[in-house]
C-alpha positions, 0 to 999 in steps of 0.5 A: 529661095535658098538651096536647102541642100547647101544649107545643110552641108555644114551642119552635116559636116559638124556631125562628121566632126563629132562622129570622127572625134573618136577615130583620132586627129588624123581623120579630123584633119581631113574634114573640110574646115576653115583654119584661122592662122595669124600672129599673136595679137593679129585679131583672130580672137576678136574675129571669132567672137564677132562671129558669135557676138559674145566674149567667150575666148580666153584673153591675155598676153603671150600665147593664150590659145594653147590647144586647137579650138574647133569651133562649130556654129549652128543656127538655133532659136536658143543660145548656148554652147556645148563641149564635146568632152562634156556631152549633155551639158549645156553652157548658157553663160559664155563666161563659163565657156571661157573658163571651161576652155581654160580648165580643159587646157590646163588639165592636159598641159598644165598652167605653163605656156606649152602647147598641145595638138589635141583639140577642144571641140566647142559647138555654139548654137545661136540665132545670131550666127551662120553655120560655120566651122572654124579651127582656131590655132595658137598665134605665130610667135618668134621669141619664147617668153617666160617658161615657154619652150625654147622651140615654141616657134617650131611647135606652133608652126608644126601644129599649123602645118598639120592642119593647113597641109590638108587639101580639104582645108580653107586657110583664113589668113589674118593680118593687121592692117598696121603691119607690112603685109608682104611680111605676113607670117600667115600669108607666108605659111599659106603660100608654102602649102597653097602656092596657087592660092586656091584655098587662101582667104585674106582678112585685114584687121585693125583698119582703124589703127592705121596711120593718118593719111594711109589706108588699105583700099588697094589691098582690099580691092585686090589690086595691091598684093593680090590673092585669088580669093581676095581680102575682106576688111574688118574692124575689131574692138580695141583693147580699151573697148575690151577692158570697158566691156564694150558690147559686141553688137555695139562694136559691130555698129561701130564697125559699120559706121567706120566703114561707111564714113571712111572715104576710102572704104564707103564705096565697098561698104557692102563687101566689108565688115564682120557680117560680110566676112561670116556670109562669105566664109559660109558660102566658100566653106559650103562650096568647098565641102561640096567639092571635097566630099567625094575624096573625103568619102573615099578616105573614110571608106578606106578606113572603114574597110581596113577595120571591118574584118578586125572589128567583126572578130572583136564584135563576136568575142565575149571575154566572159564566155567560157565557150567563146574563150575555148573557141578562141583558143583553138583558133589561135593555136590553129593559126599559129600552126598555119603561120609557122608552116607558111614561114617555113615552107613559103607562101605568097601571102605578105611576102617580105621583100626586105629580109630572109626569114623562116624557111628561106634563111634556113635554105640559105644556112643549108646551101651557103653557110654550111659549105662555107663552114666546111671549107674553113676547116680544111687544113693548110696545104703545107700543114696537111703534107707535114701531118702526112709525112710524120704519119708515114715516118711514125708508122715506119718507125725505125725501118725504112719503108719501101711502100706507101702505108695505107695506115697513114692514109686511114689515120689522116682521113679519120682525123679529117672526118672527126673535124666535121663534127664542129661545122655540123654541130654549128649548123644544127645550132644555127637552124635551132636559132632560126626556128626559135626566131620563126616561132617568136615571130608567130607567137607575137600574134598572141600578144593579146593574151599574155599568159597564152603567149608565155606558155606557148613560147615556153612549150615550143622552145622546150620542144625545139631544144629537145629535138635539137638535142636528138638531132645532135645525137643523130649527126654524131652517130652518122660521123661515128659511122663514117669513122668506123669503116673507111670504104676504099671500094667506093666507086668515086674513090681513085684508089692507089692504082688510079693514083699512080695513073694520075701521076703518070698522066700529070708527068706527061701533061706537066701538070700538078702532081709533080709536087715541088720541094724546093726552088733556088739557084744552083752551082753545077760542077760536073766533070763532063761539062766544060767551062767549070761551075755555072749557076742555074735556077733549079726546081727540085720535085718528088719526080725530077730535078730541073734547072733553067737559065733564070728564075723566069723558068722559060728556058730549060737546060736539063731535067733529071728524073729521080727514079731510084735516086736518093739525096744526101747531104754533103759535108760543108764548112763550119761557117758556111751558110750554103746548103750542099747535097748529092744525088746517088743511085741506091741500087748500084751503090755508087754515085753515078752522077754528083750534083752539088747544089749551093743555096744562098738560103737554106731550105727548111724540112728538106726530105728525100724524093721517095718520101715526098712521093709517098706523101703526094700519093696519100695527099691525093687519096685523102682529097679523093676520099674526103671529097666523097665524105663532104658530098655525103655530109652535105646531102645528109645534114639538111635531110637529117635536120629537116626530119628530126628538127623542122618537120618534128616541130611542125608536127608538134605545133599542129597536133600536140601543142593544144593538148599541152596547153589543156594539160596545164589546167588553166585554160580560162586564165590563159585567155585573160586579155591584156589591158592594151588588148582590151583597150585596142579592142574597144578602140577598134570597135569605137572607130568602126562604129564612128566610121560607119556613122560618118559614112551614113552621115555622108549618104544624107548629103545631096551632091546636086547643090549648085556652087560658085566657081573659084576666082581666076588665078592672080599673080601671088608671087609677092608673098615670100615663102616662109624661111623656117621649115618644120621637120614635121611638115615636108610640104613646108620644105618642098614648097619653100623654093617657089622663089617668091619675090617681095613687092613693096608698096611703092612698086607693087604691080597694079592690075586693071579691074577686069569685071568677071561674072560669077555664078550666083548661089542663093542662101536663106541668110544671104539674100541680096548678097552683093558682088565684092569688088576685088573678090569676084567681079574685080579679080585682076588676072595677071599673067604669070 
């Protein structure tokens, strides 16, 4: 007795094929099926027609099969065909089936010789077939002919790889007997994706066309160029038979007669021919379905669960129901508010690990970009001192000032505070831009309703601009407040007294505070010194004049404090390029020491030490006060922007947006779906229903059926990997380095015929099935 559970597997998978046809090609690729691969004129069409017993496939020169044909064979009492794209229509005339295949192909890709990966589903019911599912693909070609695309070879290889890369697929590699098997394109592609040979079945066609004195006996016995699942030899109708309309039943009888009468094949006649090939494929596909079904069920369940939530939402939505539209509008606005708040405040949901966005980016602007912008506006040291110098001199006017003027300090400080407006305005602009970007990111989820999305975007961006304008006004007011009163009593401000203390301390420690005015080589002429004029390296600062042995400034010769001393230019020759100055006492009205400095390069903006000391004092005060201002601004700006912009926009979206949308008076129009969304909703519901049906079909399949174990491994290294890799087929590239070695006929390894028992599986249609030498009982085991 046959195993009824096994017998029903293939029809149930065919039901899965139909159920999943609306899910898309990716799901159908995962179905257990047999894919027929071979070169042009390899005999693939004849093999399939022999299975059916009818002429029904297009024939001609060049590429005839231009779309994948998923052929489902079903045992039935009556004979007819059905197309999935013509549901309910039965084709009893098989010539009409051929014409429909041609018409459906032309409908999608025209009359040219291009190809398309979109399959045609054909189911044939007949009492002359066994349950079987096969996929016929375009024949492998090398050179484009006529109006074929220049890359037709790569297109066909890509299409083949999309199917045979699927681990649930059995590969039927068809090769003519009158060609070199070691160069078979079908076996090369199979080797690329199935290097262990667990899914590849070899078919040798055109046995009757081999040269006299040659035969394929050693190949069919799997002793020469072995495959793990072995080879099956068939004899197809010749072109003369086809042109003469030779009946397929007669052709099958002729095939049987040829095998029985041929001295090389008659001893294995029971394991050759089209009927036996059909039985073996039925058996192996059934076994393969049982083995791959658990993984396929998991795959479908994953897709089903991924669509379940979305499908439930779409199922409850009725586009024509006003109440449902209103409820959906409310839910969408609430979700927008939640999404915006999560992006601003941060959330553990769907964390972006690639880029900063929303609140994280605003935080970076607050604490990294804004301080950087403040640093950029700081004056150059020389420019700052020059401005202080001019301020002091302009305040003194025609008089010579004895004290450091505080008005100069205020003038410089106010100028520096005013320069803060630029970075502050830039900060507000950057935060406003990021808020707008965040809103766009949230509003994109409303793309299902274009008018709602557009109106929401318009309302919210307008609110952001309004709050941004208010924030600018407030920040300008804060800066004006700082300008209104310079608080020199601030606890962190050093003041004039502290400045003097700092200068005294710096003099003791020798650190900064004693601002250097000039450096250079100096010629000293002093009456009390012996040895005449000598050159030293000097450093003139606001506090002292020091000279050293050389410009390394390591050995100090003398330091002259400049308290109550002034500098005076000394007359020099008209053509002299040197600079000469004298140091004199301003209180005693006579020069008690005279130093003549001779510079080999004249300094610029040479000033006296007293002015430089005043500049240094104000410079220290400005630094102290501006550090307070910068600290205050860095603290207040994020708080001000957070309060006036970010929190205000959050509050507006959560509480005011819905009211403004209602105020438009077009709520019904706002909830009109886009054509794309309507199509997507229908597709999701269709996919969900198809997956649910597919899982129900799988639930009917009995997994307690018996199976036949896979034959043991053989040495298939003779198959050369394909040398042309497809960019769409990564497995082809990954497996092309197997280092397969071509084996010629004369040097091919011959393995001993070792009988290996195989578990028996009974089929109602395959009673009395004999063990095939070279396929199950005579598979040679060659150590790798």
